[in-house]
VOSE-65887 format. One record per residue: x, y, z of N, C-alpha, C, O in turn. Coordinates in steps of 0.001 Angstrom, whole numbers, plus 500000, padded with zeros to 6 digits. Layout:
XYZXYZXYZXYZ ...
END
This chain:
507754496327500064509085495794499853509873495707501157510613494748501379 509713496694502002510466496745503263510232495507504119511173494981504714 508988495036504189508655493891505025508604492578504248508415491514504839 508770492648502923508745491440502110507357490805502017507243489589501866 506316491610502103504962491070502096504381490900500704503375490210500540 504980491504499715504436491403498365505193492299497415506193492916497781 504702492363496185505324493196495160504452494427494931503226494331494894 505088495567494781504375496808494535504324497052493033505355497065492360 503108497247492512502894497463491083502350498868490886501416499264491582 502904499622489966502394500956489661503503501903489275504419501535488539 503421503124489771504439504140489520504947504675490856504348504428491903 506050505405490807506630505970492030505600506849492727504890507619492081 505525506728494060504591507550494822505116508971494935506272509227494597 504310509880495393504619511310495378505671511734496382506252512806496216 505946510958497412507043511284498314506661511938499615507453512693500179 505476511671500107505072512225501401505231511193502489504469510228502547 506216511383503357506443510459504464506035511048505797506003510335506800 505724512331505832505240512982507042503758513252506831503377513941505884 502933512716507700501493512842507522501031514212507945501580514817508866 500008514697507255499471516026507539498252515934508451497449515006508366 498147516920509314496971517057510162495985517959509442496385518959508846 494717517626509488493717518495508872492653518889509887491539519253509512 492992518817511166492014519175512182492250520577512757491747520908513830 493012521384512037493247522769512443492199523647511770492440524191510692 491050523783512398489930524535511831490147526040511987490602526515513028 489817526763510946489898528220510975488517528810511250487504528141511048 488474530054511709487195530664512060486264530803510858485046530857511029 486811530860509660485958531003508474485506529649507919484897529591506851 485801528557508641485391527229508209486445526504507397486265525333507064 487538527171507072488614526533506322489469525636507199489222525496508396 490462525040506594491376524144507307492801524560506994493129524860505846 493645524577508009495075524799507812495767523470508091495811523026509238 496308522831507054496996521555507275498450521818507648499067522780507189 498974520947508484500352521104508949500989519729509124500313518788509541 502294519596508809502970518318509050502905517985510534503207518824511383 502510516758510836502291516434512237502865515089512653503498514989513704 502655514049511845502998512700512280504098512145511385503865511890510204 505284511959511931506396511409511171506442509897511266505899509307512200 507089509276510303507291507828510322508775507564510486509606508326509990 509110506482511184510504506196511493510731504697511551509881503943512027 511893504275511059512384502935511380513901503001511512514527503952511044 514489501998512146515923502029512464516810502047511229517875502665511249 516396501384510154517247501291508962517202502559508122518235503001507618 516006503157507962515856504287507051515681505628507744515752506669507090 515456505629509048515331506885509788513972507533509605512994506871509259 513924508850509846512683509610509730512244509703508269513062509895507369 510962509566508060510424509592506705510573508255506013510036508062504922 511291507327506626511484505959506137511933505887504688511545504965503970 512742506839504246513233506812502877512176507185501855512391507043500652 511024507666502336509912508014501451509850509520501243509618509989500128 510056510276502315509889511726502275510747512341501177511963512155501147 510107513066500288510705513778499152511321512846498101511955513318497158 511141511534498254511683510587497277510603509707496671510643509387495483 509647509321497486508616508400497037509075506955497124510227506672497453 508176506066496829508463504634496825508466504168495382507492504364494654 509556503555494974509678503025493610509086501616493604509477500786494425 508152501331492696507519500012492686508484498924492216509475499194491538 508169497710492590508930496555492108508679496350490618509583495971489874 507446496605490189507046496435488793506407497739488347505327498098488814 507074498449487443506562499746487005505546499576485880505850499027484820 504329500064486138503255500054485151502533501386485285502006501702486351 502504502158484224501832503454484232500545503340483430500555502904482279 499446503732484044498166503691483328498121504763482254498471505917482504 497691504383481063497448505333479997496129506038480315495109505371480485 496126507371480399494891508072480772493696507745479867492571507633480354 493920507594478593492814507317477663492217505945477919490996505805478002 493067504929478045492537503590478289491957503483479700490990502752479912 492535504202480667491983504198482024490590504816482025489694504323482710 490400505892481263489092506536481152488068505573480550486883505620480879 488543504709479672487661503725479036487413502507479922486692501591479526 488009502490481126487775501390482050488828500308482045488648499277482692 489927500511481331491002499515481245492123499945482202492827500918481931 492291499231483310493281499576484332494482498639484222494455497518484732 495522499104483560496703498267483311497416497884484610497924496769484733 497454498808485582498104498509486854497376497393487590498003496458488089 496053497492487657495260496467488340495394495120487648495551494096488313 495335495108486325495456493853485588496824493203485799496914491986485957 497881494005485802499224493459486032499356492941487460499970491901487697 498769493685488423498825493241489824498101491905490003498577491032490727 496950491748489343496210490490489428497017489360488789497050488251489322 497664489627487661498503488608487004499675488214487901500008487034488010 500293489197488538501412488912489452500947488068490629501622487120491028 499789488416491183499255487660492313498924486232491906499205485296492654 498333486053490733498013484705490254499288483870490096499321482695490459 500332484495489550501613483792489390502206483433490744502723482332490930 502131484358491682502664484135493028501920482989493715502536482164494389 500594482937493544499814481858494148500140480508493518500056479478494187 500513480503492234500951479258491592502274478791492208502463477602492465 503185479742492441504503479414493005504406479025494474505092478108494926 503559479718495213503422479489496649501943479372497003501347480341497473 501346478213496786499915478070497060499599478299498540500414478021499420 498418478802498781497954479016500150497533477669500716496766476934500094 498034477358501883497671476104502546496599476438503582496840477186504529 495425475872503383494327476122504314494416475152505489494612473954505286 494275475654506712494323474756507870493081473870507918492018474235507416 493238472704508530492092471808508711491108472454509680491528473160510597 489823472231509500488858472749510470489082472091511833489491470932511916 488816472826512869488951472280514223487882471233514479486753471335514000 488270470225515246487297469204515652486352469841516667486767470706517438 485097469427516676484194469987517679484655469620519085485098468498519334 484546470570519990484927470310521383483785469599522111482610469902521905 484152468667522949483144467973523749482981468738525049483958469179525654 481750468887525465481472469567526726481878468633527859481346467530527976 482811469066528685483313468190529746482625468439531064483167468078532108 481467469034531059480758469263532319479889468108532668479217468131533699 
END
């Protein structure tokens, strides 16, 4: 939504805007994760309005666990329908193939 590249379909994300590092190896083979990489933009600041809030989708669709287990993905189907509608409204214009170049040697 921020860049206007498309519509987000699904449910609100969990709200992690600071990325975790997992390369802190412990002597027993475990890993200690720690917040390491922040995200920033001029309009929303650190965490880009995501940290502790999540991203609210443009189109809210929650998968029913039972139907998802049976192989029916409502979010994916709605996203495909939205994309098909968008392509009808704004068809992709394919560029003409380039003419072969003549060797000028």
